[in-house]
C-alpha positions as CSV (number, residue, x, y, z in Angstrom):
1,X,-0.1,6.9,7.9
2,X,2.0,10.2,8.1
3,X,-0.1,13.4,9.0
4,X,1.7,15.9,7.3
5,X,0.7,19.8,6.4
6,X,1.2,19.5,2.1
7,X,1.9,23.3,1.9
8,X,5.3,23.1,4.2
9,X,7.8,22.6,2.1
10,X,11.3,23.8,4.5
11,X,9.9,20.1,6.5
12,X,9.8,18.2,3.7
13,X,13.0,19.6,2.3
14,X,15.3,19.6,5.7
15,X,13.4,16.8,7.8
16,X,14.0,13.0,7.2
17,X,11.8,11.0,8.5
18,X,12.3,7.4,9.0
19,X,10.4,6.4,6.3
20,X,11.8,8.9,4.0
21,X,14.0,7.0,0.9
22,X,17.6,8.7,1.8
23,X,17.5,6.5,5.2
24,X,16.9,3.2,3.1
25,X,19.2,3.9,0.2
26,X,22.2,5.6,2.3
27,X,24.4,2.4,2.5
28,X,24.1,1.7,-1.1
29,X,24.3,5.5,-1.9
30,X,27.6,5.6,-0.4
31,X,28.9,2.5,-2.1
32,X,27.8,3.9,-5.1
33,X,30.1,7.4,-4.3
34,X,32.6,5.3,-3.7
35,X,32.7,3.3,-6.9
36,X,32.0,6.2,-9.1
37,X,35.2,8.0,-7.4
38,X,36.9,4.8,-8.2
39,X,36.0,4.9,-11.7
40,X,36.6,8.5,-12.3
41,X,40.3,8.0,-10.7
42,X,40.9,5.2,-13.1
43,X,39.8,7.3,-16.2
44,X,41.5,10.5,-15.5
45,X,44.9,9.0,-13.9
46,X,45.5,5.6,-14.6
47,X,43.8,5.3,-18.2
48,X,44.3,9.0,-18.9
49,X,41.0,9.1,-20.8
50,X,40.7,11.7,-22.9
51,X,37.4,13.5,-25.1
52,X,38.5,12.0,-28.2
53,X,38.4,8.4,-26.7
54,X,35.1,6.6,-27.4
55,X,34.2,6.3,-23.9
56,X,33.3,9.5,-23.6
57,X,30.4,9.1,-26.1
58,X,29.0,6.5,-23.7
59,X,26.5,9.7,-22.5
60,X,24.5,9.3,-25.9
61,X,23.5,5.7,-24.8
62,X,22.3,7.4,-21.1
63,X,20.6,10.0,-23.4
64,X,18.3,7.5,-25.1
65,X,17.7,5.2,-22.2
66,X,16.8,7.8,-20.3
67,X,13.8,8.5,-21.9
68,X,12.8,4.5,-21.7
69,X,13.7,4.1,-17.9
70,X,11.4,7.4,-17.3
71,X,8.5,5.6,-19.2
72,X,9.1,2.5,-17.0
73,X,9.2,4.5,-13.4
74,X,6.2,6.6,-14.5
75,X,4.3,3.5,-15.4
76,X,5.3,1.8,-12.2
77,X,4.5,4.8,-9.6
78,X,1.2,5.0,-11.2
79,X,0.1,1.2,-11.2
80,X,1.3,1.6,-7.5
81,X,-0.4,4.4,-6.8
82,X,-3.8,3.1,-8.2
83,X,-3.7,0.0,-6.0
84,X,-3.3,2.4,-3.0
85,X,-6.1,4.7,-3.9
86,X,-8.4,1.8,-4.6
87,X,-7.5,0.3,-1.5
88,X,-8.9,3.6,0.2
89,X,-11.7,3.9,-2.0
90,X,-12.8,0.4,-0.9
91,X,-12.3,0.8,3.1
92,X,-14.2,4.1,2.2
93,X,-17.2,2.1,0.8
94,X,-16.5,-0.3,4.0
95,X,-17.5,2.6,5.9
96,X,-20.2,3.5,3.9
97,X,-21.8,0.2,4.0
98,X,-21.4,-0.2,7.9
99,X,-23.3,3.1,8.2
100,X,-26.1,2.3,6.0
101,X,-26.5,-1.2,7.4
102,X,-26.6,0.7,10.9
103,X,-29.4,3.3,10.2
104,X,-31.8,0.7,8.5
105,X,-31.1,-1.8,11.5
106,X,-31.9,0.8,13.9
107,X,-35.4,1.4,12.3
108,X,-36.3,-2.1,11.4
109,X,-34.9,-3.4,14.9
110,X,-37.3,-3.5,17.9
111,X,-35.5,-5.8,20.4
112,X,-32.7,-4.8,22.0
113,X,-30.7,-8.1,22.2
114,X,-30.9,-7.9,18.4
115,X,-29.4,-4.2,18.2
116,X,-26.8,-5.0,20.8
117,X,-26.0,-8.2,18.4
118,X,-25.4,-6.0,15.2
119,X,-23.9,-3.2,17.3
120,X,-21.3,-5.8,17.8
121,X,-20.8,-7.8,14.5
122,X,-20.5,-4.7,12.1
123,X,-17.7,-3.4,13.3
124,X,-16.1,-6.7,14.0
125,X,-16.2,-7.3,9.8
126,X,-14.1,-4.3,9.7
127,X,-11.6,-5.1,12.7
128,X,-11.2,-9.0,11.2
129,X,-11.0,-7.5,7.5
130,X,-8.0,-5.4,8.7
131,X,-6.2,-8.3,10.8
132,X,-7.2,-10.4,7.7
133,X,-5.6,-8.4,5.3
134,X,-2.3,-8.0,7.6
135,X,-2.4,-11.7,7.4
136,X,-2.4,-12.0,11.3
137,X,-4.3,-15.0,12.9
138,X,-6.8,-13.6,15.1
139,X,-6.2,-15.0,18.5
140,X,-9.0,-16.7,20.3
141,X,-8.7,-14.1,23.3
142,X,-9.3,-11.3,21.4
143,X,-13.1,-12.1,21.0
144,X,-13.7,-14.3,23.5
145,X,-17.3,-14.6,23.2
146,X,-17.2,-15.7,19.4
147,X,-14.6,-18.2,19.6
148,X,-17.4,-21.1,19.4
149,X,-19.2,-19.4,16.4
150,X,-16.0,-18.6,14.3
151,X,-13.5,-20.8,12.9
152,X,-10.4,-19.4,13.5
153,X,-8.6,-21.8,10.6
154,X,-11.0,-20.7,7.9
155,X,-11.9,-17.4,6.0
156,X,-12.6,-15.2,9.0
157,X,-14.3,-12.2,7.0
158,X,-16.7,-15.2,5.5
159,X,-17.2,-16.5,8.8
160,X,-18.4,-13.3,10.1
161,X,-20.9,-13.0,7.3
162,X,-22.0,-16.4,7.4
163,X,-23.2,-15.5,11.5
164,X,-24.5,-12.0,10.5
165,X,-26.6,-13.7,7.3
166,X,-27.9,-16.2,9.5
167,X,-29.2,-13.9,12.0
168,X,-30.6,-11.8,9.5
169,X,-32.5,-14.9,8.4
170,X,-33.7,-15.8,11.7
171,X,-34.9,-12.3,12.1
172,X,-37.4,-12.9,9.2
173,X,-38.2,-16.7,9.9
174,X,-39.6,-15.1,13.3
175,X,-41.4,-12.6,11.8
176,X,-39.0,-9.6,12.9
177,X,-38.3,-8.3,9.9
178,X,-40.3,-8.4,6.5
179,X,-39.6,-9.7,3.0
180,X,-39.1,-6.4,1.8
181,X,-37.0,-5.3,4.9
182,X,-35.0,-9.1,3.9
183,X,-33.9,-7.8,0.1
184,X,-33.4,-4.3,1.4
185,X,-30.6,-5.5,4.2
186,X,-29.2,-7.8,1.6
187,X,-27.6,-5.4,-0.6
188,X,-25.2,-4.3,2.3
189,X,-24.8,-8.0,3.1
190,X,-23.4,-8.9,-0.2
191,X,-21.4,-5.4,-0.2
192,X,-19.2,-6.9,2.8
193,X,-18.0,-9.8,0.6
194,X,-17.2,-7.6,-2.3
195,X,-15.5,-5.6,-0.6
196,X,-13.3,-8.3,0.9
197,X,-12.5,-10.0,-2.2
198,X,-11.0,-6.6,-4.0
199,X,-8.8,-6.1,-0.7
200,X,-7.4,-9.5,-1.3
201,X,-7.3,-8.9,-5.1
202,X,-4.7,-6.1,-4.3
203,X,-2.7,-7.9,-1.7
204,X,-2.3,-11.5,-3.4
205,X,-1.6,-9.7,-6.8
206,X,1.5,-8.1,-6.7
207,X,2.9,-6.3,-9.8
208,X,4.6,-9.2,-12.3
209,X,8.1,-10.2,-11.1
210,X,9.5,-10.2,-14.5
211,X,8.7,-6.1,-14.8
212,X,9.2,-5.2,-11.3
213,X,13.0,-7.3,-11.2
214,X,13.8,-5.5,-15.0
215,X,13.3,-2.2,-13.5
216,X,15.8,-3.1,-10.5
217,X,18.3,-4.6,-13.0
218,X,17.8,-1.5,-15.6
219,X,18.1,1.3,-13.1
220,X,21.5,-0.8,-11.3
221,X,23.2,-1.1,-14.8
222,X,22.2,2.7,-16.2
223,X,24.1,3.9,-12.9
224,X,26.6,1.6,-13.0
225,X,27.5,2.8,-16.3
226,X,27.1,6.4,-15.5
227,X,30.9,7.3,-14.0
228,X,32.5,5.7,-17.4
229,X,30.7,8.5,-19.6
230,X,30.8,11.5,-17.3
231,X,34.0,11.2,-15.4
232,X,36.2,13.1,-18.1
233,X,33.6,15.9,-18.3
234,X,32.7,16.2,-14.7
235,X,36.1,14.9,-13.2
236,X,35.4,14.1,-9.5
237,X,32.2,15.7,-9.8
238,X,30.8,12.5,-11.0
239,X,30.5,11.1,-7.4
240,X,27.8,13.4,-6.2
241,X,25.9,13.6,-9.7
242,X,25.6,10.0,-10.2
243,X,24.4,9.5,-6.5
244,X,22.1,12.3,-6.7
245,X,20.9,10.2,-10.4
246,X,20.6,6.7,-8.6
247,X,18.9,8.3,-5.5
248,X,15.9,9.6,-7.9
249,X,15.6,6.5,-9.7
250,X,15.9,4.3,-6.9
251,X,13.5,6.4,-4.8
252,X,10.5,6.1,-7.1
253,X,11.2,2.4,-7.1
254,X,11.2,2.2,-3.4
255,X,8.1,4.6,-2.8
256,X,6.4,2.4,-5.8
257,X,7.3,-0.8,-3.7
258,X,5.7,0.9,-0.2
259,X,2.3,1.5,-1.6
260,X,1.7,-0.7,-3.9
261,X,0.5,-3.3,-1.1
262,X,-1.4,-0.8,0.9
263,X,-2.5,-3.1,3.8
264,X,0.8,-3.8,5.4
265,X,2.6,-2.0,8.1
266,X,4.7,0.6,6.2
267,X,4.5,4.4,7.3
268,X,2.9,5.3,3.9
269,X,0.2,2.3,4.4
270,X,-3.8,3.1,4.8
271,X,-4.7,3.5,8.2
272,X,-7.4,0.7,8.2
273,X,-6.9,0.2,12.0
274,X,-7.9,3.7,12.6
275,X,-10.6,3.0,10.0
276,X,-12.1,0.2,11.5
277,X,-12.3,1.6,14.9
278,X,-14.1,4.7,13.3
279,X,-16.7,2.4,12.1
280,X,-17.2,0.8,15.8
281,X,-17.7,4.2,16.9
282,X,-20.2,5.5,14.4
283,X,-22.2,2.0,14.3
284,X,-22.5,2.5,18.1
285,X,-23.9,5.8,17.8
286,X,-26.6,4.8,15.2
287,X,-27.5,1.2,17.0
């Protein structure tokens, strides 16, 4: 996640970050500029289109469709941001859940080996979930001391949750925790799987293909027809105007594409690795 000052306007305007849409769209913006200039040249000098020709009335269509494309892009960006924000709330819940479990165990457990077990495994769940959502296979060398317990070819968060559940059940069987304490700890254990499942839902359910494809085609054909209607009125100024309109519309779609999957490696994705490291630090302080 990019760290920035929300009140520093001049930095936003004059600084081009590597995640800025201008960098990503620059080649196609150049191509659209050349295309617009070519259309303007043909209309003005070859076909000699005037304001009395029907082609000059094409902006009427753009005016009607502009409202439609605005609604589509607003819905698109809002939907993508909802997914991003829901992911952030889920990882915030994971932080609180890990803290609550660590606080309860710090008061319940007396044996240092038991405390050491949960000191390691509670933050490990966040770290494994972070890797799981990035679709990276956890190497066996990363957690050498748990290689024999976790099957790396199965659902890793579920495997770790199973280990913690068995450990708590063993504590109950040996009389180290009471039945009431077992029920108290169960809420946090259930929450781990709920959070994982909700994150997987965001990760594995993108925006419907037909909707995403339609918006891209709409933006493309809308932009490609702009020079035909505005060349007579604007002359060669149609080039920067069309390029700017394409930049605005395409940027909104690019931003939505980037944030709809908040668990990836893009600049604006959630800092899940940093959050998992903070969970480890907090749990070690508590237990």
